[in-house]
N, C-alpha and C positions, 0 to 999 in steps of 0.2 A: 560503454556500458553505464547505465545510470546506477547511482548508489541510492539506496532507499533505507531510511531509518525506521525500524518497527519495534514495537513491544506487543505483548498479547493484546488482541483487538478489543478486549473489554475495557481498555483504557479510554476508548472513544465511543462508547455506546450512545446511540441517539434514538429519539422517537420523533418521527416527522409526519406531516400530513399536508404540506403546502402543494399547490398545483402549478405555480408559474416557474418558468425558467428565465433568468435574468443574466445580461451581460453588463459589465461596467467598465468603461474606458475613461481614464483620466478624470474620474469623479462623475462622469456622465453615464447614467444607467438607462438602458432601454430594454424593453421586454420582448423576448422571443415569443412565438405562439405558445399558449398555455399547454402544458403537457402533464397529465396526471402523474403524481408521485415524484416529479422531478422539480427541484429548485436549486439551480447552480448559479453562483455569482463569480464571474471572472474579474478580478481586480488587479490590474497591472500598474497601479499608481506608483508603487515604489520603484519598479523597474523603469517606468517612463521618466520619473524625476532623476533617477541615477543616470540615465542616458542623456538627459538635458545637461546635467552637470559635466559629464564627460565631453559632450560636444562643446561646451564653453571652454573647458580646459584645452581641448584640441585646437580651437580657434584663437586661443590666447586671451579670451575674455576672463575677467576676474569673477571667480565664484564667490558670491556673497553669503553672509550668515543667513539671510532670508532664504537663499537657495537650499541651504542645508536644513533649515527649519521646516521647509515644505516637505523635504524628503522624510525627515524624522517624524513628521505629523501624519504620514500615511498609515492607514490601517495595517497593511502588510508588514511595514517596518516595526510598528509598535507591537504587533503580535509576535513577530520573530524575536524581538528583544525580550519579551516576557517568556517566551518558550525557552530561550537559551539560559535565562536566569533560573528557570525551573529545573533545567538540566545541570545546573551548577557550573555553567561555562561562562567565562568572562566575555562580555560583549558590551562595549561602550560606544557612545557616539564618536569619540575621538579615534577609537580603533577603526570604526567604519570609515571615517574620513580618510585615515591613512591608507586603508585598503583601496578606496575608490580613487585616491589621488596618486596611486602607484603607476609606474610605467606598464606593468603587466595588465592592469585594468584598462588603461587607455588602448593598449594593443588589441584588446578583445572587443572594442566598441562596435566595429562592423558586424562581427559575429553575433553579439548580443542583440543588436538592432534587428537583424534578420530573424533570430530566434523568437523575440518578443512579437514581431509582426506575424510570424507563423502561428504563435499561440493565440493571438487575437482573431485570426481568421478561422480557427477551429469552431465547429458547430457543436456547442455544448449539449444542446438538446438531443442531437443524433447520438453523441457519445453516451448520454444518459440512457437512451432507449436501448442501445446495444448492451449496456451493463445489465439492465433489467431482464434482458433475455437470458442471462446466465445466473439469475437469482430466483428463489421461490416466489410465487405469487404473493403480493402484499408488501414486498420490499419497497422502500422509499429512499430517495436520494436528495439530501439537502446539505450543501457544503459551499464554502467559499474557496475559490482557487486563486492562490497567490503566486504569480511568477516573481521570483526574488533574485535580484543581483546581490550576491553575498559571498563572503570568503569561503565558506564550506560548500562543496559541490554535492550536497546531499538533499534528497527530497523525502518528505515525511508527512504524516497526518497528525494533527494535534488540535486540542481545544482547550481553552483557558479555564472555563468553568463547566461543571457537569451539565448545565442546561443549555450551553452554547451549541451552535452548529459547528461541526468540525471544520478545520481549514486544511486544505492540501497545499503544502509549501513546495514549490517546484523550483529548483536551482536553475537559473538561466545559464545555459552553456551552449556550446556548439551542438545543435540538436535539430533533427528534422521534424517536420510537423507530425509525421507518423510516429516518431519516437515520443513526442509530447503527448499525443492522443493515447498511445499505449500506456504511458505512465499514469495519466489521469484515469484511464479505464481501470487499471490495477488498483489504484487507491479507492476509486468509487465502489469497486466490488466489495472491499472491506467495509466501507461505510454503509452500503446497502444491506449487507449481511447483519451488521450490528443493529440495523433498524428493526430486525426481527427478534430482538432480545427476549421479549415476553414469550414468544412461542418456543424459543430455545430453552428458557428457564422452565417452562411447563413440562417439557420432555424430560427434564432432570429432577422433577419433583419427587421427593422420597429417596433419592440416592444418598448413600453415605457421604460424609464430608470429604473424605479423601478421593472418592470417585468424582465428585463435582470438581475438585481441584484439578485432577488429571484431565478431565474433559475441558476445563477452561484452557489449559495449556495446549491441549490437542487442537484448539481453535487456531493455533499458529500455522497449522497446515493450510490455512486460508491463503498463505503466501503462494503456494503452488496452485491452489484453486483460482486465485486472482490472475496468475500467469496464463492459465488456460482461457479464462474469460477475455483477457486482453488480446490473446492470439486469435480468439474467435472461432477456433476449430481445433479438433483433436488431430487433424491432419497437417496443421501449420506449425512450423518451428516456433517455440516460445520466444525466441529472439529474432523473429522474422524481420523486424524493422531495424535491427542493429547491424553492425558491420561483421565481416567474416571472423574477426578476432573474438568478438563477443559470443558469436555462435559456437566457435570452437571451444571457448572457455566453458560454456554450458555443457557441450557434449562431453568434455573431459570430466567436469564435476559430476555429471550424470552417471558416469561409469562407477561411481562410488555408491550407487543406490543401495545395494544390499548391506554394505557396512553402515551407511547412514540410517537405514531402518533399524538396525540393531542398536545403534547409539541412542536413538529416540526411545526405543523400547526400554532400554536400561533406565533412562530418565523417568519414564512413566511408571515403571515398576517400583522405583525408589519413592515416588510420590504415593503410589497406592499402598506400599508397605509401611508408610509413615516415616521413612528415612529423610524425606524432604517435606517440610510443611510450610515454610515461609516463602513468600513470593521472591524476596531478595536472594535467597539461596538457590531457588529454582532458576531465577533469571541468570545467575552466574553460571550454572551448569548448562543452561539452554542457549546462552549467548552465541556459541559457535554455530548453532543451527540456523542463525540468521547469517552472520558473516557477509561475505560477498554474495554468495547464493548457496547457503548451507542446506541442511537436511529438511528444514521446514519447506523449502522451495522444491528440492529434487524429489523428496518422498511425497510431499503433498501433490505435486504436479502429476507424477506417475500414477498415483492412486486415483486422482481425479479423472485422468484420461481413460484409464482402463475401466473404471466403473461407469463412466458416461457412455463409452462405446459398447460395453457389454450389456448394461441394464437399461440404458436410456435416461433421458433428462429427468423424468419424474423421480426415478430412484436416486439420481444424483442430487436432486433438490432435497430429498429426505436426508441425505448425508451431510449437506450443508447445514441443516438444522440440528443434526445430532452426529457429531464427528465419530462417535463410536460405530455407527453404521458404515462409515467409510472404511474403517479397518476390517470390519466383518465382511463386507462385500468385495473389498480388494482381495482378501484371502481366498474367496471363492474363485475369482478370476485367476489368481496366481496358481492355485492348485490345478485348475484346468490347463493352464499354460504349461506348468511343470510336467503334467502327465503327457504332454506332447513335446517334451524335450527342452523346455525353458528351465532356467535356474533362478527363479525369483525368490528372495527371502520372504517368509510369511510371519505374521504376528503370532506369538506363542499362545497356545491354548490357555495357559495360566493367566496371561494378560487379559484376554477376552473374558475369561471367567470373572476376574476381579472387577472388570468394567461392567459386570452384570449383563453380559451378552451370552446368550445360551443358544 
């Protein structure tokens, strides 16, 4: 099961209009056929240099300071170091040297080489086109994709400056090509949705401050929506590319859907009623909804599946732009299902009223 770091998606808002898709291998970039709205750059330079160092260690050749300098100079490593500093985590060159010089790292050399080779063989343009099929018209995708050999096995999206293209950091681990493409698709769905910021903001114009704050945090249901996009079908298991253990874990967590919905509802009501106003305190309350695969995933996914199946893609696209509609339309489906014997929790009328949904 991949581990993914996330915060509310507005941390990585982007505005893009490039037309090319690029791949970059070992500093050599070459262009794939131009594709409207897609510009993706795969840069495995950090992973490639880490593998060279490990191969030298395995063969008994001395690793020089120049070898380490070449690794530390790669864009993926520099960006990773900046991101960890921004998160308040200790991350030094000496610590990384110790990690890569360990017996554990050397033991994973073969697995890492196969994983990086699979990442390089992925068709980023095709992945981008698939993602756009699950986004409203006008979405754009512009991102750097960094396979990273690193101590923490987490993957995440981050950008250093507001005007930068976001970077998708993917931990290199034992992973199939399908799993890699699933993770990239998931992250790109977030990035593509963020590219529609102006349209999202226009739909919230005139809403009270607390309603806008609640809607911002409701955007975290994008975790479940991105899982649907990565699966590619409402009929496909959201962990189709994972092993049986990961699928069983999802099925077990999904059994808590009704309780998860009520927990998120309590958070949203506290925001709307002014009990929670600062992002830091909301983040503390909302943290468990990410977790391994918390309520943002389970509740977001189930609502996305039911709304897409019942009302169609056009309606679902409207929900992507205005998360309030996702709650409203999910309630319609749930009430229909409950009338036929289901027992789905629904969003309280008071919540929908405060969100100014009538």
